[in-house]
C-alpha positions in Angstrom: 0.2 0.3 0.0 2.8 2.4 0.8 4.7 1.7 -2.5 1.5 2.7 -4.3 1.0 6.1 -2.5 4.7 6.7 -3.1 4.5 5.9 -7.0 1.3 8.0 -7.2 3.0 10.7 -5.4 6.3 10.3 -7.5 4.3 10.4 -10.8 2.5 13.7 -10.0 6.0 14.9 -9.2 6.9 14.0 -12.6 4.2 15.2 -14.4 4.8 18.9 -12.2 8.4 18.7 -13.3 7.7 18.1 -17.0 4.9 20.8 -17.2 7.1 23.6 -15.6 10.1 22.4 -18.1 7.8 23.4 -20.7 6.2 26.5 -19.5 9.8 27.3 -19.3 11.1 26.1 -22.5 7.9 28.2 -24.2 9.1 31.2 -22.2 12.6 31.2 -23.4 11.3 30.9 -27.3 9.1 33.2 -26.7 11.5 35.6 -25.3 14.5 35.1 -27.8 12.1 34.6 -31.2 9.4 37.1 -30.7 10.5 39.8 -27.9 12.3 43.5 -28.6 15.6 41.9 -28.5 15.3 38.8 -30.8 17.2 38.9 -34.0 13.9 39.8 -36.1 13.3 42.5 -33.9 16.8 43.6 -33.1 17.5 46.3 -35.5 14.2 48.2 -35.0 15.1 48.0 -31.3 18.3 49.3 -31.6 17.2 52.6 -33.8 14.5 53.1 -31.6 16.5 53.0 -28.4 19.3 55.1 -29.9 17.1 57.9 -31.4 15.9 58.1 -27.6 19.2 58.3 -26.3 20.5 60.9 -29.0 17.3 62.9 -28.5 17.5 62.7 -24.3 21.1 63.6 -24.2 20.3 66.6 -26.4 17.1 67.8 -24.7 18.2 66.9 -21.0 22.0 67.4 -20.9 22.1 69.5 -23.5 25.3 67.8 -25.6 24.9 65.9 -29.3 26.3 62.6 -28.7 27.7 60.0 -31.5 26.7 56.1 -30.5 29.1 53.7 -30.8 27.8 50.6 -29.1 24.9 49.0 -28.2 24.2 46.1 -26.8 21.8 44.0 -24.2 22.2 41.9 -21.1 21.1 38.5 -22.4 19.1 38.0 -18.9 16.3 36.1 -20.1 12.6 38.1 -20.6 15.1 41.6 -20.1 14.5 44.6 -22.2 16.6 46.8 -21.3 19.1 48.3 -24.1 22.5 49.3 -23.1 24.1 52.5 -25.5 27.4 53.5 -25.3 29.2 56.4 -27.2 31.0 60.0 -26.7 30.1 63.6 -27.0 29.9 65.0 -30.8 33.7 66.2 -31.4 35.1 64.9 -28.0 35.7 61.2 -28.0 37.2 61.3 -24.7 34.1 62.3 -22.8 32.1 59.3 -22.9 28.5 58.7 -22.6 25.9 56.1 -21.8 22.7 55.2 -21.4 20.2 52.3 -20.6 16.7 52.5 -22.4 14.0 50.2 -21.7 12.6 48.4 -24.8 9.7 46.5 -23.8 6.9 48.9 -24.1 7.9 53.1 -24.0 11.7 53.4 -25.0 12.4 55.5 -21.8 16.0 56.3 -20.5 16.3 54.3 -17.3 20.1 56.0 -16.6 22.0 58.3 -18.6 25.9 59.1 -17.4 28.4 61.7 -19.0 31.7 59.8 -18.2 35.0 62.3 -17.7 
């Protein structure tokens, strides 16, 4: 009798584990294939994020910037785009920004280096 209860419990656990694994795989596929950081959407995401960053530095910091690098964290379900560059005409004065790309393309952080 105890063996039957144990087998039923083990079966429930196995089914639950399989269901969680399937949900996890669906999230990974959804995030990597259909999100703003997917290879299909990445060019548009970069263009929007760069435009937001350039406009932010112009309007809020009163500087013109040149974007030299863009990237993302690679975390599952993350939506931040990281922007690096410099002030136009001064490559020594670096700038960086973090742009949220999931919904509104808002600047989360913007820094002008030394």
